[in-house]
C-alpha positions as CSV (number, residue, x, y, z in Angstrom):
1,X,77.4,-119.7,-71.1
2,X,76.5,-117.0,-73.6
3,X,72.9,-115.6,-74.3
4,X,71.7,-115.8,-77.5
5,X,70.3,-112.9,-79.0
6,X,67.7,-113.0,-81.4
7,X,67.4,-111.3,-84.2
8,X,63.9,-109.4,-83.3
9,X,65.3,-108.0,-80.3
10,X,68.0,-106.8,-82.6
11,X,65.4,-105.4,-85.1
12,X,63.2,-104.0,-82.4
13,X,66.6,-102.1,-80.9
14,X,67.5,-100.4,-84.1
15,X,63.8,-99.4,-84.5
16,X,63.6,-97.9,-81.7
17,X,66.9,-95.9,-81.9
18,X,66.1,-94.8,-85.3
19,X,62.6,-93.3,-84.2
20,X,64.2,-91.5,-80.9
21,X,67.1,-90.2,-83.5
22,X,64.3,-88.5,-86.0
23,X,62.0,-87.2,-83.1
24,X,64.5,-85.8,-80.9
25,X,67.2,-84.2,-83.3
26,X,65.2,-80.9,-84.7
27,X,64.8,-80.2,-81.2
28,X,68.5,-80.6,-80.1
29,X,69.4,-78.6,-83.6
30,X,67.7,-75.8,-82.6
31,X,68.7,-75.7,-79.2
32,X,72.2,-75.4,-80.3
33,X,71.2,-72.8,-82.8
34,X,69.1,-70.4,-80.6
35,X,71.6,-67.7,-78.8
36,X,74.3,-69.0,-81.0
37,X,73.8,-67.3,-84.1
38,X,76.4,-68.0,-87.0
39,X,76.7,-65.3,-89.7
40,X,78.5,-66.7,-92.9
41,X,79.1,-65.6,-96.4
42,X,75.7,-67.3,-98.3
43,X,78.3,-68.3,-101.3
44,X,79.6,-70.7,-98.6
45,X,75.7,-72.1,-98.2
46,X,76.0,-71.8,-94.5
47,X,72.5,-70.8,-92.5
48,X,72.5,-67.3,-90.9
49,X,70.4,-67.9,-87.5
50,X,68.8,-64.7,-85.4
51,X,68.1,-64.3,-81.4
52,X,64.7,-63.8,-82.0
53,X,63.1,-60.6,-80.6
54,X,60.1,-60.3,-77.8
55,X,58.2,-57.4,-78.3
56,X,56.5,-55.4,-75.4
57,X,52.7,-54.8,-75.6
58,X,52.0,-51.1,-76.2
59,X,50.1,-48.6,-73.8
60,X,46.6,-49.1,-74.0
61,X,43.9,-46.7,-71.9
62,X,41.0,-48.8,-72.5
63,X,37.8,-47.1,-70.4
64,X,37.4,-44.0,-68.8
65,X,33.9,-43.9,-66.9
66,X,32.1,-42.2,-64.1
67,X,29.9,-43.2,-61.6
68,X,27.4,-40.7,-62.4
69,X,24.4,-41.3,-64.0
70,X,24.2,-40.7,-67.9
71,X,27.8,-39.1,-67.2
72,X,25.6,-35.7,-65.4
73,X,25.9,-34.5,-62.0
74,X,23.8,-31.5,-59.9
75,X,25.6,-28.8,-59.3
76,X,28.3,-29.1,-56.7
77,X,28.0,-32.7,-56.8
78,X,31.2,-34.6,-56.6
79,X,31.7,-37.9,-58.9
80,X,34.4,-40.8,-59.4
81,X,36.3,-41.5,-62.0
82,X,37.0,-44.8,-63.0
83,X,39.3,-46.5,-65.5
84,X,40.6,-49.6,-66.9
85,X,44.5,-49.5,-68.9
86,X,47.4,-51.9,-69.3
87,X,51.2,-51.7,-69.9
88,X,51.4,-47.9,-69.0
89,X,54.3,-46.8,-67.0
90,X,52.9,-43.3,-66.7
91,X,49.4,-42.0,-66.1
92,X,48.4,-38.6,-66.0
93,X,44.6,-37.1,-65.5
94,X,43.9,-33.2,-66.6
95,X,40.6,-31.3,-66.4
96,X,39.2,-28.3,-67.7
97,X,38.5,-26.5,-64.4
98,X,42.1,-27.1,-63.6
99,X,41.3,-29.5,-60.6
100,X,43.9,-31.4,-62.1
101,X,46.5,-30.6,-64.5
102,X,49.2,-33.3,-65.7
103,X,48.2,-34.8,-61.9
104,X,49.5,-38.2,-61.8
105,X,47.5,-41.3,-61.3
106,X,49.6,-43.9,-62.3
107,X,48.3,-47.3,-59.7
108,X,45.0,-45.8,-59.1
109,X,42.5,-47.2,-60.7
110,X,39.5,-44.9,-59.4
111,X,39.6,-41.0,-58.5
112,X,37.0,-38.6,-57.0
113,X,36.6,-35.2,-58.8
114,X,36.3,-31.9,-56.7
115,X,33.0,-30.3,-56.5
116,X,31.5,-29.7,-60.2
117,X,30.2,-26.1,-60.7
118,X,30.3,-26.0,-64.4
119,X,30.3,-28.7,-67.1
120,X,33.7,-30.4,-67.1
121,X,35.8,-32.5,-69.6
122,X,38.7,-34.9,-68.3
123,X,41.4,-36.5,-70.6
124,X,43.5,-39.5,-69.2
125,X,46.8,-40.1,-71.0
126,X,48.8,-43.0,-70.8
127,X,52.5,-43.7,-71.9
128,X,54.4,-46.7,-72.3
129,X,58.6,-46.6,-72.1
130,X,58.9,-46.3,-76.1
131,X,56.9,-43.6,-75.6
132,X,53.5,-44.7,-77.1
133,X,50.6,-42.5,-76.0
134,X,46.8,-43.8,-75.2
135,X,44.1,-41.1,-73.7
136,X,40.3,-41.4,-73.5
137,X,38.2,-38.3,-73.2
138,X,35.0,-37.8,-70.4
139,X,32.5,-35.2,-69.9
140,X,30.6,-34.5,-67.0
141,X,27.9,-32.9,-67.6
142,X,26.1,-30.5,-64.3
143,X,22.4,-29.2,-64.4
144,X,21.8,-26.3,-62.3
145,X,19.8,-26.2,-58.8
146,X,16.5,-23.8,-59.5
147,X,17.3,-21.5,-56.2
148,X,13.9,-20.8,-54.3
149,X,12.5,-17.2,-53.8
150,X,13.2,-17.5,-50.3
151,X,14.9,-19.9,-48.2
152,X,12.8,-22.9,-46.4
153,X,15.1,-22.9,-43.2
154,X,14.0,-20.1,-40.6
155,X,15.9,-19.6,-37.5
156,X,14.1,-18.3,-34.9
157,X,16.8,-17.9,-31.9
158,X,20.3,-18.7,-30.5
159,X,20.6,-17.5,-27.1
160,X,23.6,-17.9,-24.4
161,X,22.4,-18.3,-21.2
162,X,18.4,-17.1,-22.5
163,X,20.3,-14.1,-24.1
164,X,22.7,-12.9,-27.3
165,X,25.0,-11.5,-24.4
166,X,26.1,-13.1,-20.9
167,X,29.1,-12.6,-18.8
168,X,30.8,-15.1,-17.2
169,X,34.0,-15.8,-15.0
170,X,37.3,-17.3,-16.1
171,X,36.6,-21.2,-16.0
172,X,32.8,-20.6,-16.3
173,X,30.6,-22.7,-18.6
174,X,27.5,-21.4,-20.6
175,X,24.4,-23.2,-22.6
176,X,23.9,-22.5,-25.9
177,X,20.5,-22.8,-27.2
178,X,18.7,-22.6,-30.5
179,X,15.0,-23.1,-32.2
180,X,14.9,-23.5,-36.3
181,X,12.5,-24.8,-38.5
182,X,12.2,-28.1,-40.1
183,X,13.6,-26.9,-43.4
184,X,17.1,-26.4,-41.7
185,X,19.0,-29.5,-43.5
186,X,22.3,-28.6,-41.7
187,X,22.7,-26.3,-38.3
188,X,26.5,-25.5,-37.5
189,X,28.1,-23.2,-34.8
190,X,31.4,-21.3,-34.9
191,X,33.4,-19.4,-32.6
192,X,35.8,-16.8,-33.1
193,X,38.2,-18.4,-30.9
194,X,38.2,-21.3,-33.6
195,X,36.1,-23.7,-32.4
196,X,33.6,-25.1,-34.9
197,X,30.5,-27.6,-34.3
198,X,28.8,-29.0,-37.3
199,X,25.6,-30.9,-38.1
200,X,23.5,-30.1,-35.1
201,X,20.3,-29.9,-37.0
202,X,18.7,-32.7,-34.8
203,X,19.7,-31.1,-31.2
204,X,18.6,-27.6,-29.7
205,X,21.5,-27.1,-27.0
206,X,24.8,-27.5,-26.0
207,X,27.3,-26.9,-23.3
208,X,30.4,-25.1,-24.0
209,X,33.5,-24.4,-21.9
210,X,35.0,-23.5,-19.9
211,X,36.2,-20.3,-20.8
212,X,39.7,-18.1,-20.6
213,X,38.5,-15.5,-23.4
214,X,36.0,-13.7,-24.5
215,X,33.9,-15.5,-27.7
216,X,31.6,-14.5,-30.4
217,X,29.6,-17.6,-31.4
218,X,28.1,-17.3,-34.9
219,X,25.1,-20.3,-35.8
220,X,24.6,-20.5,-39.3
221,X,21.6,-22.5,-40.5
222,X,21.4,-24.0,-44.2
223,X,18.5,-25.1,-46.3
224,X,18.5,-27.5,-48.9
225,X,18.9,-25.0,-51.8
226,X,22.3,-23.7,-49.8
227,X,20.8,-20.9,-48.4
228,X,21.8,-19.4,-45.0
229,X,20.4,-17.8,-41.9
230,X,22.8,-16.5,-39.1
231,X,22.3,-15.0,-35.4
232,X,25.3,-14.3,-33.1
233,X,26.0,-14.4,-29.5
234,X,28.6,-13.1,-26.9
235,X,30.1,-14.7,-24.1
236,X,32.3,-12.7,-22.1
237,X,34.9,-13.3,-19.6
238,X,35.8,-11.3,-16.5
239,X,39.0,-11.6,-15.7
240,X,41.9,-9.5,-14.1
241,X,42.8,-7.6,-16.7
242,X,39.7,-5.6,-17.0
243,X,37.8,-3.5,-14.1
244,X,34.0,-4.5,-14.0
245,X,32.6,-2.6,-10.9
246,X,29.4,-4.2,-11.0
247,X,27.4,-3.7,-7.5
248,X,24.3,-2.6,-6.1
249,X,25.3,0.9,-5.3
250,X,24.4,3.9,-6.6
251,X,28.4,5.1,-6.3
252,X,29.3,2.8,-8.8
253,X,30.0,3.6,-12.6
254,X,28.9,0.1,-14.5
255,X,28.9,-0.4,-18.0
256,X,25.4,-2.4,-18.8
257,X,25.8,-2.6,-22.4
258,X,28.4,-1.7,-25.5
259,X,27.1,-3.3,-29.2
260,X,27.9,-2.6,-32.5
261,X,25.3,-2.7,-35.8
262,X,26.4,-4.6,-37.9
263,X,29.4,-6.6,-36.5
264,X,30.5,-7.6,-39.8
265,X,31.1,-5.0,-42.5
266,X,33.0,-4.7,-45.7
267,X,36.6,-3.1,-46.2
268,X,35.4,0.6,-46.4
269,X,32.0,0.5,-44.4
270,X,30.8,2.1,-41.2
271,X,29.1,0.7,-38.6
272,X,26.7,2.1,-35.8
273,X,27.4,1.8,-32.0
274,X,25.6,2.0,-28.9
275,X,26.1,2.2,-25.2
276,X,24.0,2.4,-22.2
277,X,25.9,2.6,-19.0
278,X,24.6,3.4,-14.7
279,X,26.3,5.8,-12.5
280,X,28.9,6.8,-14.8
281,X,29.0,10.4,-15.9
282,X,30.8,10.0,-19.3
283,X,32.5,7.1,-21.4
284,X,35.2,6.9,-23.6
285,X,35.5,4.7,-27.3
286,X,39.4,3.8,-28.3
287,X,40.8,1.8,-31.2
288,X,44.3,1.8,-32.5
289,X,43.4,2.8,-36.2
290,X,41.4,5.8,-35.5
291,X,37.8,4.2,-36.0
292,X,36.3,6.8,-34.3
293,X,36.9,10.9,-35.1
294,X,35.9,12.3,-31.5
295,X,35.9,9.1,-28.8
296,X,36.5,10.8,-25.5
297,X,34.0,12.2,-23.1
298,X,31.1,11.1,-25.1
299,X,27.7,10.8,-23.1
300,X,26.9,8.5,-20.3
301,X,24.5,6.7,-22.6
302,X,24.1,7.1,-26.5
303,X,25.6,6.4,-30.1
304,X,27.7,7.0,-32.8
305,X,28.8,6.4,-35.9
306,X,32.2,5.2,-37.0
307,X,34.8,6.2,-39.8
308,X,35.1,4.2,-42.4
309,X,37.1,0.8,-41.1
310,X,39.6,-1.0,-43.3
311,X,40.5,-3.7,-41.5
312,X,39.0,-5.9,-38.2
313,X,39.4,-3.8,-35.6
314,X,38.8,-3.9,-31.6
315,X,37.1,-1.1,-30.1
316,X,37.5,-0.7,-26.4
317,X,34.9,1.6,-24.0
318,X,35.7,2.9,-20.7
319,X,33.1,4.3,-18.6
320,X,34.1,7.8,-16.0
321,X,32.8,7.9,-12.8
322,X,33.6,7.4,-8.7
323,X,35.2,4.4,-10.7
324,X,36.7,3.4,-14.3
325,X,35.4,0.5,-16.1
326,X,35.9,-0.7,-19.1
327,X,34.0,-3.1,-21.4
328,X,35.5,-6.0,-23.1
329,X,37.3,-5.5,-26.7
330,X,34.0,-5.2,-28.9
331,X,35.5,-6.8,-32.9
332,X,34.3,-5.0,-36.0
333,X,34.7,-7.8,-38.2
334,X,35.7,-6.7,-42.0
335,X,35.6,-8.8,-45.0
336,X,37.0,-8.2,-48.4
337,X,39.2,-6.1,-46.9
338,X,43.2,-6.2,-47.2
339,X,43.8,-6.3,-43.1
340,X,43.9,-9.7,-41.3
341,X,41.7,-10.8,-38.5
342,X,43.9,-11.2,-34.9
343,X,44.8,-14.2,-34.3
344,X,46.5,-15.3,-30.8
345,X,48.2,-18.5,-32.8
346,X,50.2,-16.0,-34.4
347,X,52.8,-14.5,-31.9
348,X,55.6,-12.0,-33.0
349,X,58.3,-13.3,-35.6
350,X,56.1,-15.7,-36.9
351,X,57.8,-17.8,-39.8
352,X,54.3,-17.6,-41.8
353,X,53.1,-14.2,-43.2
354,X,49.4,-14.3,-45.1
355,X,49.2,-12.1,-48.0
356,X,46.6,-11.0,-50.5
357,X,44.7,-13.5,-52.8
358,X,44.6,-12.6,-56.0
359,X,42.9,-14.3,-59.7
360,X,39.4,-14.7,-57.6
361,X,36.8,-15.5,-59.9
362,X,33.8,-17.8,-59.0
363,X,34.9,-21.4,-59.1
364,X,38.6,-20.4,-58.0
365,X,41.2,-18.5,-56.5
366,X,45.0,-17.8,-56.2
367,X,45.8,-17.8,-52.1
368,X,49.4,-15.8,-51.4
369,X,51.7,-16.3,-48.6
370,X,55.1,-15.4,-47.5
371,X,57.7,-18.2,-46.1
372,X,60.4,-15.9,-43.7
373,X,63.7,-17.1,-44.0
374,X,64.2,-20.0,-41.3
375,X,67.2,-22.2,-40.5
376,X,65.4,-25.8,-41.4
377,X,64.1,-26.6,-44.0
378,X,60.5,-25.7,-43.9
379,X,56.9,-27.0,-45.7
380,X,54.4,-24.6,-45.7
381,X,50.6,-24.8,-47.3
382,X,46.9,-22.9,-46.8
383,X,44.7,-23.5,-44.1
384,X,41.0,-22.1,-45.3
385,X,37.0,-22.5,-44.9
386,X,33.8,-20.7,-45.0
387,X,34.4,-19.8,-41.7
388,X,37.1,-19.0,-39.3
389,X,37.8,-22.4,-38.3
390,X,38.8,-23.0,-41.8
391,X,39.0,-27.1,-41.9
392,X,40.9,-27.3,-45.5
393,X,44.1,-27.2,-46.3
394,X,45.8,-27.3,-50.2
395,X,49.1,-29.6,-50.2
396,X,52.3,-28.7,-48.5
397,X,55.2,-27.5,-50.1
398,X,58.5,-27.5,-49.5
399,X,61.3,-25.7,-49.1
400,X,64.9,-25.6,-48.3
401,X,66.3,-23.6,-44.7
402,X,67.6,-20.0,-45.1
403,X,64.8,-18.9,-47.8
404,X,62.9,-16.1,-47.6
405,X,60.1,-16.8,-50.6
406,X,56.5,-16.2,-51.4
407,X,54.6,-19.4,-52.3
408,X,51.1,-19.8,-53.3
409,X,48.3,-22.8,-54.0
410,X,45.0,-22.5,-56.0
411,X,41.6,-22.8,-54.0
412,X,38.4,-24.0,-55.8
413,X,35.2,-21.5,-54.6
414,X,31.5,-21.2,-55.0
415,X,30.1,-18.4,-56.3
416,X,29.1,-15.3,-54.3
417,X,30.9,-16.6,-51.3
418,X,33.1,-15.2,-48.1
419,X,36.3,-17.2,-47.6
420,X,38.7,-17.4,-44.7
421,X,42.6,-18.3,-45.1
422,X,45.7,-17.6,-43.7
423,X,49.4,-19.2,-44.3
424,X,50.7,-22.2,-42.7
425,X,54.4,-23.4,-41.8
426,X,56.2,-25.8,-40.1
427,X,59.9,-25.8,-39.5
428,X,61.7,-28.5,-37.4
429,X,58.4,-29.5,-35.6
430,X,57.3,-26.3,-35.1
431,X,54.1,-24.5,-36.7
432,X,53.9,-20.7,-37.2
433,X,50.4,-19.5,-38.5
434,X,49.6,-16.5,-40.2
435,X,47.1,-13.8,-39.5
436,X,43.6,-14.7,-41.2
437,X,42.7,-12.9,-44.2
438,X,39.3,-13.3,-45.8
439,X,37.8,-12.6,-49.8
440,X,34.8,-12.7,-51.5
441,X,34.5,-15.2,-54.6
442,X,33.0,-13.8,-58.0
443,X,29.7,-14.1,-58.6
444,X,28.4,-16.9,-61.2
445,X,27.9,-14.1,-64.1
446,X,31.1,-12.2,-63.0
447,X,33.9,-12.7,-65.2
448,X,35.7,-15.9,-65.0
449,X,38.8,-15.9,-63.6
450,X,41.4,-18.3,-64.1
451,X,43.8,-19.1,-61.2
452,X,47.1,-21.1,-62.6
453,X,47.6,-24.1,-60.8
454,X,51.3,-23.8,-60.0
455,X,54.0,-24.7,-57.5
456,X,57.1,-22.8,-58.7
457,X,58.3,-21.1,-55.8
458,X,59.1,-17.8,-56.1
459,X,62.7,-16.2,-55.6
460,X,63.6,-13.4,-54.2
461,X,64.4,-10.5,-56.5
462,X,66.4,-8.4,-54.0
463,X,66.3,-9.0,-50.1
464,X,62.6,-8.5,-49.4
465,X,61.1,-8.0,-53.1
466,X,59.2,-11.1,-54.9
467,X,59.1,-11.6,-58.9
468,X,57.0,-14.4,-60.3
469,X,58.6,-16.2,-62.8
470,X,55.7,-18.5,-63.2
471,X,54.0,-16.3,-65.4
472,X,57.0,-14.1,-66.5
473,X,55.5,-10.7,-65.5
474,X,57.9,-9.0,-62.6
475,X,56.7,-6.9,-59.7
476,X,59.1,-6.2,-57.0
477,X,58.0,-3.2,-53.7
478,X,61.5,-2.2,-52.2
479,X,62.3,0.9,-49.4
480,X,65.3,1.7,-47.8
481,X,65.4,0.6,-44.7
482,X,63.6,-2.4,-42.6
483,X,62.9,-0.2,-39.5
484,X,60.3,2.4,-39.4
485,X,59.4,4.8,-36.9
486,X,56.1,6.4,-35.8
487,X,56.1,9.9,-37.7
488,X,58.5,9.0,-40.6
489,X,57.7,9.5,-43.8
490,X,58.6,6.1,-45.8
491,X,59.8,6.4,-49.7
492,X,58.7,3.2,-52.2
493,X,59.5,2.1,-55.1
494,X,57.5,-0.2,-57.1
495,X,59.3,-2.0,-60.0
496,X,57.1,-4.2,-63.2
497,X,57.8,-5.4,-66.1
498,X,56.3,-7.5,-69.0
499,X,59.0,-10.6,-69.4
500,X,56.8,-12.2,-71.8
501,X,57.0,-11.7,-76.0
502,X,52.8,-11.0,-75.4
503,X,51.1,-7.7,-74.9
504,X,49.0,-7.8,-71.8
505,X,46.0,-5.6,-71.6
506,X,43.5,-4.6,-68.4
507,X,46.8,-4.5,-66.6
508,X,45.8,-3.2,-62.8
509,X,48.3,-2.5,-60.2
510,X,46.9,-2.7,-56.4
511,X,49.3,-1.9,-53.7
512,X,48.1,-2.4,-49.8
513,X,49.9,-0.8,-46.9
514,X,50.0,-2.1,-43.4
515,X,47.7,-0.5,-40.8
516,X,48.7,2.3,-39.5
517,X,50.5,3.9,-42.7
518,X,49.0,6.5,-44.2
519,X,49.6,6.8,-48.3
520,X,50.6,10.6,-49.0
521,X,52.0,10.6,-52.5
522,X,51.9,8.7,-55.8
523,X,53.5,9.3,-59.1
524,X,50.7,6.9,-61.3
525,X,47.5,5.9,-59.5
526,X,44.9,6.8,-57.5
527,X,44.7,6.4,-53.2
528,X,41.6,4.9,-52.6
529,X,41.7,4.5,-49.0
530,X,44.4,6.1,-46.3
531,X,46.5,2.4,-46.7
532,X,45.3,1.7,-50.7
533,X,46.3,2.5,-54.2
534,X,45.2,1.2,-57.6
535,X,47.2,2.0,-60.7
536,X,45.4,1.4,-64.0
537,X,48.4,0.7,-66.3
538,X,46.2,-0.1,-69.4
539,X,48.4,-2.2,-71.5
540,X,51.8,-3.4,-71.3
541,X,54.0,-4.1,-74.7
542,X,56.6,-7.1,-74.5
543,X,59.8,-6.0,-72.7
544,X,58.1,-3.1,-71.2
545,X,59.3,-2.1,-67.9
546,X,57.8,0.4,-65.6
547,X,58.6,2.4,-62.1
548,X,56.1,4.3,-59.8
549,X,57.1,6.0,-56.7
550,X,54.8,6.5,-53.1
551,X,55.4,7.8,-50.0
552,X,53.6,7.3,-46.5
553,X,53.3,8.7,-43.2
554,X,53.8,5.8,-40.6
555,X,51.0,6.6,-37.8
556,X,50.9,6.0,-34.3
557,X,48.0,3.1,-34.9
558,X,51.3,0.9,-36.4
559,X,51.8,-2.4,-34.8
560,X,54.9,-2.8,-32.7
561,X,54.9,-6.4,-32.6
562,X,54.2,-7.8,-36.0
563,X,55.7,-8.0,-39.6
564,X,54.3,-4.7,-41.0
565,X,53.9,-6.3,-44.9
566,X,53.0,-3.8,-48.2
567,X,51.4,-6.3,-50.6
568,X,51.4,-5.7,-54.2
569,X,49.5,-7.5,-56.8
570,X,49.8,-7.1,-60.9
571,X,46.8,-8.6,-62.5
572,X,46.9,-8.7,-66.5
573,X,45.3,-10.5,-69.0
574,X,47.1,-12.5,-71.8
575,X,45.8,-11.9,-75.4
576,X,44.1,-15.5,-75.4
577,X,41.5,-14.2,-72.5
578,X,43.3,-15.9,-69.5
579,X,43.8,-13.6,-66.8
580,X,46.7,-13.9,-64.4
581,X,48.4,-11.9,-61.7
582,X,52.1,-11.4,-60.2
583,X,52.5,-10.2,-56.6
584,X,55.0,-8.8,-54.2
585,X,55.8,-7.6,-51.1
586,X,58.3,-5.5,-48.7
587,X,58.7,-6.2,-45.1
588,X,59.2,-3.9,-42.1
589,X,59.2,-3.4,-38.6
590,X,58.4,-0.5,-36.0
591,X,61.2,0.4,-34.2
592,X,58.8,1.9,-31.5
593,X,60.2,5.2,-31.1
594,X,59.6,8.5,-33.3
595,X,61.0,10.2,-36.8
596,X,64.7,11.7,-36.1
597,X,63.5,14.9,-37.2
598,X,59.5,14.5,-35.5
599,X,57.7,15.4,-38.8
600,X,60.3,17.0,-39.9
601,X,61.3,14.7,-43.1
602,X,61.7,15.2,-46.5
603,X,58.0,15.2,-47.9
604,X,56.2,15.7,-45.0
605,X,55.6,19.2,-45.4
606,X,57.7,22.3,-44.2
607,X,56.4,23.0,-40.8
608,X,56.6,20.2,-38.2
609,X,54.0,18.6,-36.4
610,X,55.3,17.2,-33.4
611,X,56.8,18.4,-30.3
612,X,60.2,17.1,-30.7
613,X,60.0,18.9,-34.8
614,X,59.2,22.2,-33.1
615,X,62.2,21.7,-31.1
616,X,64.3,20.8,-33.2
617,X,63.1,23.5,-35.2
618,X,64.0,26.1,-32.9
619,X,67.3,24.8,-31.9
620,X,68.2,25.6,-36.1
621,X,66.8,29.1,-36.0
622,X,68.7,29.8,-32.8
623,X,72.0,28.2,-34.2
624,X,71.1,30.5,-37.4
625,X,70.6,33.6,-35.1
626,X,73.6,33.0,-33.3
627,X,75.5,32.8,-36.9
628,X,74.2,36.2,-38.1
629,X,75.3,37.9,-35.0
630,X,78.7,37.0,-35.7
631,X,79.3,37.4,-38.7
632,X,77.5,41.1,-38.2
633,X,79.5,42.2,-35.2
634,X,82.9,41.0,-37.1
635,X,82.0,43.5,-40.1
636,X,81.2,46.4,-37.4
637,X,84.4,49.4,-37.5
638,X,86.4,48.8,-34.0
639,X,85.7,52.3,-32.8
640,X,81.7,51.6,-32.6
641,X,82.7,49.8,-29.7
642,X,83.7,53.3,-27.7
643,X,80.0,54.0,-28.0
644,X,78.6,51.5,-25.9
């Protein structure tokens, strides 16, 4: 049976279908046209539909602020910079003190500054994929602390087992004790064996050891203004290497004291030595570099002034009597010199060589080092600090294998402060440390020197010479042979060139030879010490190149185990007043023998200076005499022989 469909139902269905078409048709129509553009001739009245473009928001650096009240910090204070940004794919931070130089801070929202020693400007630059740049700038002001006329920190005493000198046997401990005033905000103790104890202001003693070698401890007490007071004690170890004879018998020769005043000196200064003995007839004082003029058969008790000392030196006192007694080596530490401190971690054949520091100013210095070729890829960096413990490091630089190269890094300093540093390399898990060297930063009122922050790897200009492509100023030092012999005269050639398009002013060349060498001649410049040469080259025109020739004598004090490094630096000023420098070096090794002509070498003088030289000279003279006699005999008439 069929159902009847009412007219009202049909009407309602029609209205519903009409509404559905009216509502959904525009949406369906748009969906069909988007993504399927139709480009037609307008004369046919077709509609042109285009794909809509989605625009990317531009990079925007919105804020750059600091946590310093009023953007002001006390001298050497540290501030935290914070920022907000959006849509920046790269983010670079720079500062007027060069602590940041286009340093990437992408992914960060804050960063700490280095200690601020002067008013410093910061700029944060962002960039997006389309190249749109946005930036914000901020200036941190510095307020200088006014130092008092005297330190509020007083260091009354510093002892080891109650004395400033104590002798122990291998494996023993000693007690260090000290007494300071309440004005000392920090007390630190460092040893020349690399140990360092900080924040000791609230204690007055500690046990140290066990000892396997002699150690000199230095206590530094500092007040709120940064003024230091220092004292030293020595712990000497009696081991089998030295012959100590301490006994009650008056027949024994005993050394009771051997000291220097002062122990720390600047390069080229002298120090006063004093000693005392019991039961000894005389003493001898020796060193590797001629620090003592006449050190043999000195009185059993007495004192002497050393010669000028240019590098850290060990002095050895031996007392003579019924027995012979040797005192532990007395080390004279030289700051500001070209020679390194002896360092037990630097073994023969080390891959890291510490070179001279350049661009030394009040607030920064450029550290230089040499990486000797290794088979494996190598990391290189510097350790540095205000004492020989050197608690700070520069960033690591990467080098491929089979490379001999110079490298450098910038460290930041406080004015008028002694710093210690050394080059470090790591290859295939083996760490090599160069010798410790030192420099003194400039005073605050001295001319500021700009230390260029560059990780550009210097490349070899010759086998042993280094150019500095970062500045476009070339310096190389070369000599003929790697091996040098005691008594030999070594000839150097020093080449320099201004490869820039600007005239360089205030150009000064400094050359430092290894300890044990003595400069004998140089074509340009002045010999300022046995191993130091300075040449004032004044102005170098663009493209100008020059050469200097130098001769040096190899003395008996030269190291037979370590690499011998001749360092050079060429400092100069750009037309805009910025100062910079280039460095160069040459490496040699002592053969352990003497020169083949024993002092009869070209340029060292006509007369020989050694026994071998005299023997060679006598043989030459005899050969000449025999030759003359043969010639004379050949010229005689044959009848003259009948008369003899």
